[in-house]
N, C-alpha and C positions, 0 to 999 in steps of 0.2 A: 373195705375191703384197702389194701396200703399198695403204694406200689409198689412194684415188683420186676425182677431182672428178664422178666418173663419177651417178646418179641412185642412190637405194634404188628399186623399186618395190615399190608395194601394192596390191593387187587385191581387191575384194568383190564380193558381186551387187549391192550398195546402196552407203547411206551410213553403217550400220554402222560399217563399218572404218576412216570418218574418228577414231575413241578410239584407233586403233593408230596410226593417221599425229601425233593429237594428243601419244600416247605417247612416242612416237620424237623428234619436233620437242623435246622437254622436255626430253630426256636427251642429245637431236642436233640441237643448233643451227646448226650450222656446216653439216652434213647438210643434199644438195640429195633431195627425192624427187617422184615420179610417181606417184598418185593414179589410179587405174583404178575407177568402180563402173560395176558392167552396173544399171545404174536401171532400163533397158527391159524389162531381163527375169527380172526378181527377182520374186516371192522363189524361191529355190534350193529351198529346204527340204521345196518339196512337190515337188521335179520328181523324176524316177527317177536311177540313179547314172549311167545310160549320156549322160542329158541335164546335168548334173552336169561329167560330165568332158569333155562336150565344149566347154560354155564355161568351161570353165577354161582348156583349151589353149588357144580359141581365145583370150582374156585376155592370157595367158603370154605367147606370141607375138604381140601386141599391141605388150605392153610391153618385150621384148624388141627390137623393132626402137624403141625410143626410147632404146637405148644402156647399160641400167642393168646395176649391179653384181652387184645380191642380190634377191632377188624373194621378199615376203611376201605368203602366202596368209592376207588378213584375214577368207575366211568361216572360217566353223567346216561348211559344209556340204561344200564344194570343197575344206578339210583333208583332210575325214574322205574322200571318196571319187575325190578325184583328185591328190592331193599325191603320190603315187608316180610317177604317170602326169607328170604338169609336172615332176616331178622330173628323171625319164629324158629327156626333152625337151628341154631348157633347159640354156644354155651357162652359166649362172652357177649360182650356190648358191640355193637354197630352201626355206623357212623357212616351216612351219604353225603353225596357231594351237593344237592340240589336246596336243603332248607341250611344250609352253611352260607351261603351262596345269596338266597332270598333273603333270609337277616342283612348280610353285608351292603345290599345293595338297598333296604329300605332306609338304613341307616345314614344314607346320600340324601335322603331327604326328595329326592324326585318323585313328581307327579307322574311322571314319566318314563316307564323302565321299558327297553330293549331287552328280548333274550334271543341271543344266537347259538346256536351248537347243530348235530347231527340232525338226519331226519328222522330216527326214531325219536332224539330229546324229546325233534320241536311236536311229532306225532302224537306221543307221549302226555302231552299238554302238564307236563308234573311241574314246573317254573312257573304258567298260569296259574295257576290249581292251589299254588302255596303261596304266591303273591299277594293272589284275593283272596286267601283265608285269612293272611298277616298283614293286609294294607287295603282295606276296605276302598278308599280314596284312590286306590294308584288302576293309570289307564297302563295296558302290555299290549306291546305286538313280541310275537315270537319269529322268525326266520330259521331257516335253515342255513347253516354254508358247508354243504359234502365236500368242496374242495379245498378247506381251509387244514382237513387235516391231511392229506399227501403234500400240500405246501408245508406244512410243520412238520412231518421228516423226513422235506428234503433239507431241511435249515434255512427255507426264505423266509425267514422271520422278518429281514429286513431287507428286502428285493423289491424292484418296480413292476415287476408284474403279483407279486401278491396286492400292493398296491393297486393295483387296477383289477386284482376280483374279488379285494374289498370294496373299494367304490361301487362295483357294481352289486356286488349282494347288499349295500347298507346305504344304499341309497334312497331306498322306501323309509328306509325306521329313519335314516336323518333328516328327510322331509317332514316324517310327520310329528317330528321332532324332540327325540327321546333325549331324554337328560342321561341318562345312568343304562350302560348298558353289562348283561351280565355275562360272560364269556363263559358258557354252558358247556362247554366243553375243555376236557385238563389239557389237550393239545394246543387251543388257543394261546395263551399265555406265551407258549415259542414266539406267535405271532405280533408283539406287542408294538416292537416297533413301528410297520407297516401300520396298524391299526390305530395307532392315536396319532399319525399321519392324515391317516383317513377322516380321524371322528374330530380331530381336531381338538383346542384345548380345555371349551364348555360340557362337553361329555366325559364324564366319569369312565372308567372300565373296572369294571367289578371281575378280579383273579378270583376263579372258584379254588384255587390251591391255598393262597393265604388263608382265603375264606377256613378251609378246612382244617390249618393248622391252628387256628384262634378256636376252632369249634372244640377240637381234642383237649388243647388247655382247657378252656374253658370249663367244659361240660364232664370231663372226665379227669380231672385232676386228682384224684385217688386214687388212681391206677400207673400214673406215669412220676416219669422225674425228670425234676424241672432244673435240678443241677447241672452244672457244667463242670463236673472232674472229667473222668477218664470219656474218650469218644466211645459210643455204642458201636457194636458189630453189623453190618447193614451185609444183608444178604438177597443177591437180585436171584429170580427164577424164571427162565422162559420157557414158554412151550414149542420156540420156535426161534434161532438166532443166526438170521442171514447176516453179514457183513455190514446192512444197510441199516439194521436194528442196532448192533452192537453199537455201530457208528453215528447213532441217535442217543442210545442210552450214555454213550462218554463224554456228547456233546452237552447233553442233560446235567449231567450230574458233575463236571468240572473236572472229566480224567477218566481212568479205565477204574471202573468196579473191582474192589479185592475180592468177590467172591461172587462168581456166575455160574448160572449151573440151567442146563436144557432139563425139563423134566415133564414127563406123562404124567396128563390129569387123570387118567383112567387107570395107570398105576397106585399100587398104596404108596403116601410119598416114606422116603427113608430115612435116617438120623440125621438132626441139621449140624451135627459135628462135623 
């Protein structure tokens, strides 16, 4: 199969997955993308596995109707609970965020790896199991950090309050001796300035958004356009677009998106033009 002009689809429970879109656009400027944020039904991190799986299958079916050639599940909770179900039902390759983040963490050579994420991601033990499967000598500690998502969505990635909350959440992990910490939620890279201050220079932070971009390029090179020609089109679809979500979207992407649409996941997708 060779590269086509069909877009890459990206799905997240909200707008945190835009960090994945941003990373992919930086690496693949000529590719086109369709991003779907299920902002009307977030957060996924506090919902049951069955509900998350149902939502993810719904979103994947919607993006399939957009004619995508590759689907990236940019939500850690959906990747943890629904990746296999989505992949089994999909006509295109499906990539989650867990395995790329794990591979990037193992490359740091750390013996003690921490994972921070939503309650759902930590409860699923997806990172713990993947790390155990790929690095038998690795010790793992996983902690939920539920206040990090609202802090990221408030734009408080470099704020004393975020520093204070991060110190509270990460104190056990740092006392344990974590050498590398996986940011197991695509919102968390938005908090990097505060997190770097709290963990200090000796602890490496693994950005799952960048790891996913690396995985798309290395694992699906036959599908993608790696040239730096004409910029590809970017379509943003949200299931709810409050002023808050629009502000966050513009902040992550560095400006107002050219194409933004409110969609109903219970309705058949319309034309992409």
